[in-house]
C-alpha positions as MATLAB code, in Angstrom:
seq = 'XXXXXXXXXXXXXXXXXXXXXXXXXXXXXXXXXXXXXXXXXXXXXXXXXXXXXXXXXXXXXXXXXXXXXXXXXXXXXXXXXXXXXXXXXXXXXXXXXXXXXXXXXXXXXXXXXXXXXXXXXXXXXXXXXXXXXXXXXXXXXXXXXXXXXXXXXXXXXXXXXXXXXXXXXXXXXXXXXXXXXXXXXXXXXXXXXXXXXXXXXXXXXXXXXXXXXXXXXXXXXXXXXXXXXXXXXXXXXXXXXXXXXXXXXXXXXXXXXXXXXXXXXXXXXXXXXXXXXXXXXXXXXXXXXXXXXX';
ca = [
     -60.145   48.267  202.447;
     -60.865   49.400  206.045;
     -63.612   51.512  207.205;
     -61.201   54.029  208.230;
     -60.354   54.549  204.767;
     -63.604   55.971  203.989;
     -63.014   58.427  206.968;
     -59.471   59.699  205.365;
     -60.901   59.190  201.777;
     -63.867   61.868  202.384;
     -60.976   64.599  202.663;
     -59.864   63.226  199.421;
     -63.324   63.613  197.808;
     -63.744   67.322  198.484;
     -60.538   67.573  195.938;
     -62.598   65.487  193.023;
     -65.173   67.439  190.874;
     -68.513   65.748  190.858;
     -68.544   63.495  193.705;
     -71.425   62.005  194.712;
     -73.457   58.777  195.745;
     -72.827   55.835  194.176;
     -76.350   54.116  195.336;
     -76.880   50.537  195.814;
     -76.570   47.476  193.744;
     -79.654   45.816  192.461;
     -80.205   41.942  193.192;
     -80.016   41.351  189.460;
     -77.099   39.297  188.073;
     -74.936   40.650  185.241;
     -75.744   39.692  181.923;
     -73.175   37.114  180.138;
     -70.130   38.857  179.122;
     -69.655   38.771  175.024;
     -66.536   37.612  174.866;
     -64.563   34.646  176.417;
     -61.014   35.569  177.442;
     -61.333   35.501  180.800;
     -61.994   32.259  182.528;
     -64.610   32.623  185.630;
     -64.574   29.073  186.548;
     -60.902   28.791  187.305;
     -61.499   32.340  189.322;
     -64.304   30.910  191.141;
     -62.481   27.890  192.155;
     -59.420   29.959  193.167;
     -61.676   31.669  195.469;
     -63.029   28.284  197.137;
     -59.111   27.664  197.525;
     -58.263   30.626  199.268;
     -61.503   30.367  201.672;
     -60.051   27.032  202.429;
     -57.493   28.930  204.267;
     -59.421   30.141  206.683;
     -58.653   33.514  208.125;
     -55.512   35.067  206.787;
     -54.407   38.244  207.977;
     -51.152   39.574  207.193;
     -48.102   38.145  208.520;
     -49.806   34.719  209.824;
     -49.106   31.256  209.172;
     -51.992   30.895  206.880;
     -51.431   33.376  204.721;
     -47.992   32.808  204.230;
     -48.921   28.927  202.969;
     -51.120   30.441  201.014;
     -48.887   32.957  199.002;
     -46.768   29.936  198.320;
     -49.726   28.389  196.521;
     -50.426   31.861  194.498;
     -46.694   32.707  193.520;
     -46.498   30.017  190.991;
     -50.116   30.840  189.292;
     -48.689   34.432  188.108;
     -46.419   34.701  185.388;
     -42.891   34.756  186.436;
     -43.856   34.869  190.113;
     -41.905   35.833  192.940;
     -42.161   37.326  196.752;
     -41.417   40.786  197.225;
     -40.600   41.738  200.838;
     -42.092   44.616  202.785;
     -39.358   46.763  204.236;
     -39.676   46.986  208.090;
     -42.730   44.379  208.442;
     -41.412   40.879  209.459;
     -43.389   38.070  207.690;
     -45.288   40.275  205.052;
     -44.395   40.057  201.458;
     -46.209   40.803  198.193;
     -46.499   38.304  195.122;
     -45.692   39.518  192.145;
     -45.589   38.405  188.431;
     -45.147   39.975  184.897;
     -45.472   40.035  181.199;
     -42.376   41.350  179.348;
     -42.694   44.797  177.922;
     -41.317   48.106  177.840;
     -41.403   50.343  180.885;
     -42.964   52.155  182.482;
     -45.711   49.639  182.157;
     -49.261   48.641  184.200;
     -49.896   47.179  187.620;
     -53.131   45.099  187.982;
     -53.781   44.709  191.901;
     -55.603   43.475  194.880;
     -54.857   42.717  198.585;
     -54.630   39.027  199.773;
     -54.857   39.485  203.467;
     -57.794   39.593  205.277;
     -59.004   41.180  208.381;
     -57.229   39.769  211.844;
     -61.016   40.843  213.537;
     -63.954   39.739  213.827;
     -62.694   36.051  214.670;
     -63.875   33.782  211.518;
     -63.804   36.485  209.113;
     -62.850   34.749  205.604;
     -62.896   37.819  203.243;
     -64.284   36.074  200.244;
     -65.245   39.291  198.812;
     -62.905   41.350  200.761;
     -59.629   39.699  199.899;
     -59.970   36.505  197.747;
     -62.281   37.870  194.770;
     -60.025   40.393  194.020;
     -56.454   38.105  194.301;
     -58.775   35.617  191.949;
     -59.269   37.927  189.078;
     -55.977   39.412  189.103;
     -54.421   35.818  188.530;
     -56.545   34.575  186.167;
     -56.629   38.435  184.187;
     -52.800   37.459  184.271;
     -53.000   33.626  182.734;
     -55.619   35.366  180.163;
     -52.958   37.819  179.084;
     -50.209   35.500  179.131;
     -51.824   33.425  176.411;
     -52.461   36.325  173.742;
     -49.855   37.701  171.675;
     -48.675   41.162  172.628;
     -48.904   44.404  170.580;
     -45.562   45.645  169.141;
     -44.056   47.757  171.272;
     -46.518   46.464  173.961;
     -46.107   47.877  177.940;
     -44.979   45.676  180.439;
     -47.837   44.415  183.106;
     -47.298   43.717  186.313;
     -49.821   41.741  188.773;
     -49.365   42.484  192.259;
     -51.325   40.726  195.496;
     -50.557   43.378  198.172;
     -49.767   42.315  201.664;
     -50.717   44.191  204.731;
     -53.879   46.249  203.466;
     -55.536   45.840  206.467;
     -54.382   47.337  209.787;
     -52.219   45.455  211.849;
     -53.814   43.443  214.609;
     -55.237   45.439  217.662;
     -55.420   48.553  215.726;
     -58.854   50.138  215.832;
     -60.777   50.055  212.654;
     -61.992   53.513  213.175;
     -58.648   55.037  213.072;
     -58.095   57.846  210.743;
     -54.618   56.930  210.098;
     -55.693   53.933  208.104;
     -53.299   55.082  204.887;
     -50.369   55.080  207.053;
     -51.304   51.963  209.067;
     -52.655   49.734  206.351;
     -51.754   49.607  202.928;
     -48.346   48.626  204.181;
     -47.753   46.379  200.702;
     -48.813   49.131  198.405;
     -46.742   51.471  200.172;
     -43.859   48.930  199.932;
     -44.459   48.217  195.886;
     -44.540   52.209  194.913;
     -41.611   52.669  197.163;
     -39.331   49.963  195.383;
     -40.744   50.433  191.825;
     -40.618   54.549  191.635;
     -41.433   55.903  187.931;
     -42.148   52.284  186.778;
     -45.794   52.512  185.965;
     -48.214   54.655  183.601;
     -51.461   53.224  184.947;
     -52.928   51.131  188.018;
     -56.134   49.409  188.209;
     -56.983   47.955  191.602;
     -59.758   45.273  192.173;
     -61.146   45.269  195.883;
     -64.759   44.362  196.192;
     -65.744   42.823  192.920;
     -67.012   39.546  193.275;
     -70.447   40.261  194.974;
     -73.935   39.501  193.414;
     -75.567   42.492  192.278;
     -72.316   43.944  191.522;
     -72.102   47.604  190.752;
     -69.028   49.541  190.253;
     -69.390   53.350  189.931;
     -66.032   55.395  189.835;
     -64.274   55.713  193.281;
     -64.293   58.927  194.000;
     -60.445   59.365  193.943;
     -60.228   57.138  190.837;
     -58.598   59.109  187.650;
     -61.363   59.941  185.605;
     -59.472   59.650  182.229;
     -58.534   56.096  183.255;
     -62.180   55.353  184.127;
     -63.330   56.168  180.933;
     -61.115   53.934  179.507;
     -62.094   51.205  181.876;
     -65.924   51.866  180.992;
     -64.920   51.904  177.372;
     -63.782   48.489  177.748;
     -66.480   47.072  179.530;
     -68.782   48.210  176.799;
     -66.637   46.167  174.156;
     -67.291   42.816  176.575;
     -70.858   43.538  177.254;
     -70.280   44.738  180.755;
     -71.784   48.270  181.046;
     -74.442   47.452  183.544;
     -71.625   46.550  186.045;
     -69.942   50.264  185.614;
     -72.706   52.579  185.869;
     -71.379   56.516  184.945;
     -72.014   57.504  188.959;
     -69.550   58.617  191.199;
     -69.050   57.027  194.567;
     -67.082   58.235  197.804;
     -63.644   58.621  197.725;
     -61.595   55.793  199.281;
     -58.113   55.203  200.886;
     -57.161   51.986  199.211;
     -54.348   50.477  197.879;
     -54.407   52.524  194.748;
     -54.086   55.768  197.010;
     -49.990   55.144  197.160;
     -50.214   55.172  193.187;
     -52.234   58.146  192.994;
     -50.209   60.469  195.591;
     -46.676   59.264  193.774;
     -48.507   60.876  190.312;
     -49.849   57.678  188.726;
     -53.126   57.630  187.284;
     -55.208   54.943  189.351;
     -58.699   53.219  189.610;
     -59.886   51.327  192.446;
     -62.998   48.883  191.633;
     -65.144   48.527  194.718;
     -68.416   48.295  195.292;
     -68.622   49.775  198.280;
     -72.092   48.935  199.331;
     -71.115   45.287  200.154;
     -70.544   44.919  203.983;
     -67.215   43.728  203.283;
     -66.111   44.034  207.169;
     -68.629   41.268  208.265;
     -68.335   37.929  209.260;
     -70.937   37.185  206.440;
     -68.522   38.076  203.814;
     -68.792   34.235  202.515;
     -68.778   32.545  199.656;
     -72.773   32.392  199.032;
     -72.651   36.411  198.692;
     -70.714   36.095  195.531;
     -71.289   35.086  191.687;
     -69.415   33.543  189.223;
     -70.782   35.843  186.517;
     -69.639   39.142  188.392;
     -66.103   37.517  188.642;
     -66.739   37.522  184.770;
     -67.703   41.083  184.082;
     -64.902   42.277  186.171;
     -62.392   39.964  184.506;
     -63.217   39.927  181.038;
     -63.476   44.077  181.635;
     -59.962   44.249  183.096;
     -58.253   41.951  180.347;
     -59.930   43.999  177.772;
     -58.611   47.406  179.307;
     -55.343   46.486  179.928;
     -55.296   45.171  176.112;
     -56.355   48.618  175.553;
     -53.844   50.359  177.582;
     -50.414   47.816  176.255;
];
């Protein structure tokens, strides 16, 4: 999610009733979740493994090598090309079910600048949680008539190298993987959950201003059942342009889980800013939410 998204997102905010300030997170860590379906230790290791590849901008050799590593970690994982963007590809996995289904996604590329940016929270954390949510759900017996669940790691979320970060056209210059996925899979999705800045210490995830209120309520209900309510306060943050935006514009209810108070475009976005408890709170919540939505 680029800062440019906030500029365009403010236009969307005017369309959302009750959009207000999110507030900054406290320094306290989330309590341990009451359930144990999501493996936070595996998610933490997967964050570390992604950071070992260094800076991973879209189309780079490092990101393509990482994609090869991530693909087999998703059930039935495969590459989905991003048209008109040589070298870009989404990584997609799925659990079978009737259609339309549910998408759980995150972007796995990083900013191209500043130099040395490794994207611990802005890229790696969300991707790790998506993969481990997929692993948790794959171990469970689906309910009768369950919906399909797709897990998508989007490429090209960040704008192309050389594009000013303050560009007001972030919706078209970034989000290349999510645009491609929505175009290639029309009428296939009934709900979309996006994981962006979800691993930082003191994590707080108010409802992002453009996120669908009814779907958000179901996420908060899931958080309550797993003991993670403190991470999902009943407040509303700014409306942002992010990988959930193409889904919203196509008429699909979507939620963006993002702690916008986190400095996600700074080189300080490294592993020491993250917390396994935050990954666990989000992972358990999303796992429970998808179970309810299926």
